[in-house]
DOROLUM-159979 format. One record per residue (C-alpha): residue in one letter; x, y, z; chain; residue number from 1. Coordinates in steps of 0.25 Angstrom, whole numbers. Layout:
// DOROLUM-159979
@aa A&px X&py Y&pz Z&ch A&i NUM
...
//
This chain:
// DOROLUM-159979
@aa M&px -198&py -111&pz -69&ch A&i 1
@aa L&px -188&py -100&pz -70&ch A&i 2
@aa G&px -183&py -104&pz -82&ch A&i 3
@aa S&px -196&py -95&pz -89&ch A&i 4
@aa Y&px -187&py -84&pz -83&ch A&i 5
@aa L&px -175&py -86&pz -90&ch A&i 6
@aa G&px -178&py -85&pz -105&ch A&i 7
@aa P&px -182&py -72&pz -111&ch A&i 8
@aa D&px -198&py -76&pz -112&ch A&i 9
@aa F&px -193&py -70&pz -98&ch A&i 10
@aa V&px -194&py -56&pz -103&ch A&i 11
@aa S&px -200&py -57&pz -117&ch A&i 12
@aa E&px -215&py -63&pz -110&ch A&i 13
@aa G&px -213&py -51&pz -98&ch A&i 14
@aa R&px -212&py -63&pz -87&ch A&i 15
@aa S&px -210&py -56&pz -71&ch A&i 16
@aa L&px -205&py -65&pz -60&ch A&i 17
@aa I&px -207&py -61&pz -45&ch A&i 18
@aa F&px -199&py -71&pz -35&ch A&i 19
@aa Y&px -202&py -70&pz -20&ch A&i 20
@aa G&px -198&py -74&pz -8&ch A&i 21
@aa K&px -191&py -71&pz 6&ch A&i 22
@aa A&px -174&py -67&pz 4&ch A&i 23
@aa G&px -164&py -74&pz -2&ch A&i 24
@aa R&px -174&py -85&pz -10&ch A&i 25
@aa G&px -167&py -80&pz -23&ch A&i 26
@aa K&px -178&py -69&pz -29&ch A&i 27
@aa T&px -168&py -60&pz -31&ch A&i 28
@aa H&px -158&py -73&pz -38&ch A&i 29
@aa L&px -168&py -77&pz -47&ch A&i 30
@aa A&px -174&py -62&pz -50&ch A&i 31
@aa V&px -160&py -59&pz -53&ch A&i 32
@aa A&px -157&py -73&pz -62&ch A&i 33
@aa I&px -169&py -71&pz -71&ch A&i 34
@aa G&px -165&py -56&pz -74&ch A&i 35
@aa Y&px -150&py -61&pz -79&ch A&i 36
@aa R&px -155&py -71&pz -86&ch A&i 37
@aa A&px -165&py -60&pz -95&ch A&i 38
@aa I&px -152&py -50&pz -97&ch A&i 39
@aa Q&px -146&py -63&pz -102&ch A&i 40
@aa N&px -157&py -66&pz -110&ch A&i 41
@aa G&px -155&py -51&pz -116&ch A&i 42
@aa F&px -165&py -45&pz -109&ch A&i 43
@aa E&px -163&py -30&pz -100&ch A&i 44
@aa T&px -165&py -34&pz -85&ch A&i 45
@aa L&px -166&py -25&pz -73&ch A&i 46
@aa C&px -163&py -29&pz -59&ch A&i 47
@aa T&px -166&py -20&pz -46&ch A&i 48
@aa T&px -175&py -20&pz -34&ch A&i 49
@aa A&px -188&py -15&pz -29&ch A&i 50
@aa A&px -181&py -3&pz -20&ch A&i 51
@aa E&px -174&py 1&pz -30&ch A&i 52
@aa L&px -186&py 1&pz -42&ch A&i 53
@aa V&px -195&py 7&pz -32&ch A&i 54
@aa E&px -185&py 18&pz -29&ch A&i 55
@aa E&px -181&py 21&pz -40&ch A&i 56
@aa L&px -194&py 21&pz -47&ch A&i 57
@aa S&px -202&py 31&pz -36&ch A&i 58
@aa N&px -190&py 42&pz -35&ch A&i 59
@aa A&px -191&py 43&pz -50&ch A&i 60
@aa S&px -207&py 45&pz -48&ch A&i 61
@aa K&px -204&py 54&pz -38&ch A&i 62
@aa K&px -194&py 61&pz -48&ch A&i 63
@aa G&px -205&py 61&pz -60&ch A&i 64
@aa C&px -198&py 51&pz -68&ch A&i 65
@aa L&px -203&py 37&pz -64&ch A&i 66
@aa Q&px -206&py 35&pz -80&ch A&i 67
@aa E&px -191&py 35&pz -83&ch A&i 68
@aa S&px -187&py 27&pz -72&ch A&i 69
@aa L&px -198&py 18&pz -75&ch A&i 70
@aa L&px -188&py 14&pz -87&ch A&i 71
@aa T&px -177&py 8&pz -77&ch A&i 72
@aa Y&px -187&py -4&pz -73&ch A&i 73
@aa T&px -196&py -4&pz -85&ch A&i 74
@aa H&px -186&py -7&pz -97&ch A&i 75
@aa P&px -178&py -19&pz -92&ch A&i 76
@aa H&px -183&py -32&pz -99&ch A&i 77
@aa V&px -183&py -37&pz -85&ch A&i 78
@aa L&px -183&py -31&pz -73&ch A&i 79
@aa V&px -181&py -37&pz -59&ch A&i 80
@aa V&px -186&py -32&pz -47&ch A&i 81
@aa D&px -180&py -39&pz -33&ch A&i 82
@aa E&px -184&py -36&pz -18&ch A&i 83
@aa L&px -199&py -31&pz -19&ch A&i 84
@aa G&px -203&py -30&pz -5&ch A&i 85
@aa Y&px -192&py -30&pz -1&ch A&i 86
@aa L&px -191&py -13&pz 5&ch A&i 87
@aa T&px -201&py -3&pz 9&ch A&i 88
@aa Y&px -204&py 5&pz -7&ch A&i 89
@aa G&px -208&py 19&pz -7&ch A&i 90
@aa A&px -225&py 20&pz -6&ch A&i 91
@aa D&px -223&py 22&pz -23&ch A&i 92
@aa A&px -216&py 7&pz -24&ch A&i 93
@aa A&px -229&py 1&pz -32&ch A&i 94
@aa N&px -229&py 12&pz -39&ch A&i 95
@aa V&px -216&py 12&pz -47&ch A&i 96
@aa L&px -216&py -3&pz -46&ch A&i 97
@aa F&px -229&py -4&pz -54&ch A&i 98
@aa H&px -224&py 7&pz -65&ch A&i 99
@aa V&px -213&py -4&pz -67&ch A&i 100
@aa V&px -221&py -17&pz -65&ch A&i 101
@aa N&px -232&py -11&pz -74&ch A&i 102
@aa H&px -224&py -6&pz -87&ch A&i 103
@aa R&px -215&py -21&pz -86&ch A&i 104
@aa H&px -227&py -29&pz -87&ch A&i 105
@aa L&px -231&py -20&pz -98&ch A&i 106
@aa R&px -223&py -23&pz -104&ch A&i 107
@aa K&px -219&py -35&pz -101&ch A&i 108
@aa R&px -204&py -33&pz -94&ch A&i 109
@aa P&px -203&py -46&pz -86&ch A&i 110
@aa M&px -201&py -40&pz -67&ch A&i 111
@aa I&px -194&py -51&pz -59&ch A&i 112
@aa F&px -197&py -45&pz -44&ch A&i 113
@aa T&px -191&py -52&pz -31&ch A&i 114
@aa T&px -199&py -50&pz -19&ch A&i 115
@aa N&px -201&py -55&pz -4&ch A&i 116
@aa K&px -214&py -50&pz -3&ch A&i 117
@aa P&px -227&py -60&pz -8&ch A&i 118
@aa L&px -234&py -53&pz -19&ch A&i 119
@aa S&px -245&py -52&pz -7&ch A&i 120
@aa E&px -238&py -39&pz 1&ch A&i 121
@aa W&px -231&py -32&pz -13&ch A&i 122
@aa G&px -241&py -20&pz -12&ch A&i 123
@aa K&px -236&py -19&pz 3&ch A&i 124
@aa A&px -223&py -19&pz -1&ch A&i 125
@aa L&px -227&py -10&pz -13&ch A&i 126
@aa H&px -236&py 1&pz -3&ch A&i 127
@aa D&px -247&py -4&pz -13&ch A&i 128
@aa E&px -256&py -15&pz -16&ch A&i 129
@aa D&px -264&py -12&pz -30&ch A&i 130
@aa L&px -251&py -9&pz -36&ch A&i 131
@aa A&px -245&py -20&pz -30&ch A&i 132
@aa A&px -252&py -30&pz -35&ch A&i 133
@aa A&px -253&py -21&pz -51&ch A&i 134
@aa I&px -241&py -25&pz -48&ch A&i 135
@aa L&px -239&py -39&pz -45&ch A&i 136
@aa D&px -250&py -41&pz -55&ch A&i 137
@aa R&px -241&py -37&pz -67&ch A&i 138
@aa I&px -232&py -45&pz -63&ch A&i 139
@aa L&px -237&py -57&pz -62&ch A&i 140
@aa E&px -244&py -56&pz -74&ch A&i 141
@aa R&px -233&py -63&pz -81&ch A&i 142
@aa G&px -226&py -67&pz -69&ch A&i 143
@aa R&px -222&py -76&pz -59&ch A&i 144
@aa F&px -222&py -75&pz -44&ch A&i 145
@aa I&px -210&py -85&pz -38&ch A&i 146
@aa H&px -209&py -88&pz -23&ch A&i 147
@aa L&px -195&py -92&pz -18&ch A&i 148
@aa D&px -194&py -101&pz -5&ch A&i 149
@aa G&px -187&py -108&pz 4&ch A&i 150
@aa P&px -175&py -101&pz 11&ch A&i 151
@aa S&px -166&py -91&pz 9&ch A&i 152
@aa W&px -154&py -91&pz 1&ch A&i 153
@aa R&px -144&py -82&pz 9&ch A&i 154
@aa T&px -148&py -90&pz 23&ch A&i 155
@aa R&px -150&py -102&pz 18&ch A&i 156
@aa H&px -138&py -108&pz 24&ch A&i 157
@aa L&px -144&py -104&pz 39&ch A&i 158
@aa N&px -154&py -114&pz 38&ch A&i 159
@aa L&px -164&py -104&pz 40&ch A&i 160
@aa E&px -177&py -108&pz 34&ch A&i 161
@aa N&px -183&py -117&pz 43&ch A&i 162
@aa E&px -183&py -105&pz 53&ch A&i 163
@aa V&px -185&py -93&pz 42&ch A&i 164
@aa L&px -195&py -100&pz 33&ch A&i 165
@aa P&px -210&py -103&pz 38&ch A&i 166
@aa A&px -213&py -118&pz 33&ch A&i 167
@aa A&px -223&py -117&pz 20&ch A&i 168
@aa A&px -237&py -124&pz 22&ch A&i 169
@aa E&px -236&py -127&pz 6&ch A&i 170
@aa R&px -222&py -121&pz -3&ch A&i 171
@aa A&px -224&py -121&pz -18&ch A&i 172
@aa R&px -211&py -127&pz -24&ch A&i 173
@aa I&px -206&py -123&pz -36&ch A&i 174
@aa S&px -214&py -133&pz -45&ch A&i 175
@aa G&px -223&py -119&pz -47&ch A&i 176
@aa T&px -232&py -127&pz -36&ch A&i 177
@aa H&px -241&py -112&pz -34&ch A&i 178
@aa T&px -239&py -102&pz -22&ch A&i 179
@aa K&px -254&py -98&pz -18&ch A&i 180
@aa L&px -254&py -84&pz -11&ch A&i 181
@aa A&px -267&py -77&pz -10&ch A&i 182
@aa V&px -260&py -64&pz -19&ch A&i 183
@aa Q&px -258&py -75&pz -30&ch A&i 184
@aa E&px -269&py -79&pz -33&ch A&i 185
@aa R&px -271&py -66&pz -42&ch A&i 186
@aa Y&px -262&py -72&pz -52&ch A&i 187
@aa N&px -257&py -84&pz -58&ch A&i 188
@aa Q&px -253&py -96&pz -49&ch A&i 189
@aa N&px -243&py -100&pz -59&ch A&i 190
@aa S&px -236&py -86&pz -57&ch A&i 191
@aa F&px -232&py -92&pz -42&ch A&i 192
@aa L&px -222&py -102&pz -40&ch A&i 193
@aa S&px -214&py -104&pz -26&ch A&i 194
@aa V&px -199&py -109&pz -27&ch A&i 195
@aa S&px -191&py -113&pz -15&ch A&i 196
@aa S&px -177&py -106&pz -14&ch A&i 197
@aa R&px -170&py -120&pz -12&ch A&i 198
@aa S&px -174&py -122&pz -28&ch A&i 199
@aa L&px -167&py -110&pz -30&ch A&i 200
@aa Q&px -155&py -118&pz -29&ch A&i 201
@aa G&px -143&py -116&pz -39&ch A&i 202
@aa I&px -153&py -110&pz -46&ch A&i 203
@aa A&px -141&py -100&pz -50&ch A&i 204
@aa A&px -131&py -109&pz -58&ch A&i 205
@aa R&px -143&py -120&pz -61&ch A&i 206
@aa P&px -151&py -122&pz -75&ch A&i 207
@aa L&px -164&py -118&pz -74&ch A&i 208
@aa P&px -177&py -121&pz -84&ch A&i 209
@aa C&px -174&py -118&pz -98&ch A&i 210
@aa N&px -159&py -120&pz -98&ch A&i 211
@aa Y&px -158&py -104&pz -91&ch A&i 212
@aa N&px -147&py -103&pz -79&ch A&i 213
@aa V&px -150&py -93&pz -67&ch A&i 214
@aa I&px -138&py -87&pz -64&ch A&i 215
@aa Q&px -137&py -72&pz -54&ch A&i 216
@aa P&px -128&py -60&pz -60&ch A&i 217
@aa V&px -134&py -52&pz -53&ch A&i 218
@aa I&px -123&py -39&pz -58&ch A&i 219
@aa A&px -128&py -45&pz -71&ch A&i 220
@aa L&px -143&py -36&pz -70&ch A&i 221
@aa S&px -145&py -26&pz -80&ch A&i 222
@aa R&px -148&py -13&pz -70&ch A&i 223
@aa R&px -150&py 1&pz -74&ch A&i 224
//
């Protein structure tokens, strides 16, 4: 499933990804691994948090140098934006993020987002429903939304799954069964997948499709 995102076509075709799930489900792990593979394929990857991106660009906008600061996030071949929705942002969060997403979308530059918020709550997190919809529309035109489900990897040793996670009436499987959320109906159903965190066990060491190996050397990611 993720093998196609580990080859050079991921960058040349301008694909994007949104990893969604609760804490500890492996979102950052996968985003970093794909970003690192892009580096190994000869491309430049920038990894940042949504809070860092929004704060830097908001400050730049107030100083009248937004266009110059945008280059930090629009120039790299691959942009990884971690933890969207975890923290509270300023009122112009959607505005500055839209500049980044729209610029990269027009130039077919891949973006990878991790988030703990369903798509229906991005407008609330970014303080602008219309801009949030426009941002998602651009990310998902050539992208996929992947829901990482299952127990947290950080607390799996405590066996809290039955106490913390509500029973799901219907769970989509890694085979590609489509999730059905009202907010998703406007997008191509083939763009939405659900994966259990159990399916990620050992993913950092074992071969994935297309004979690629996923690894997670965070410090190897290029940063500015």
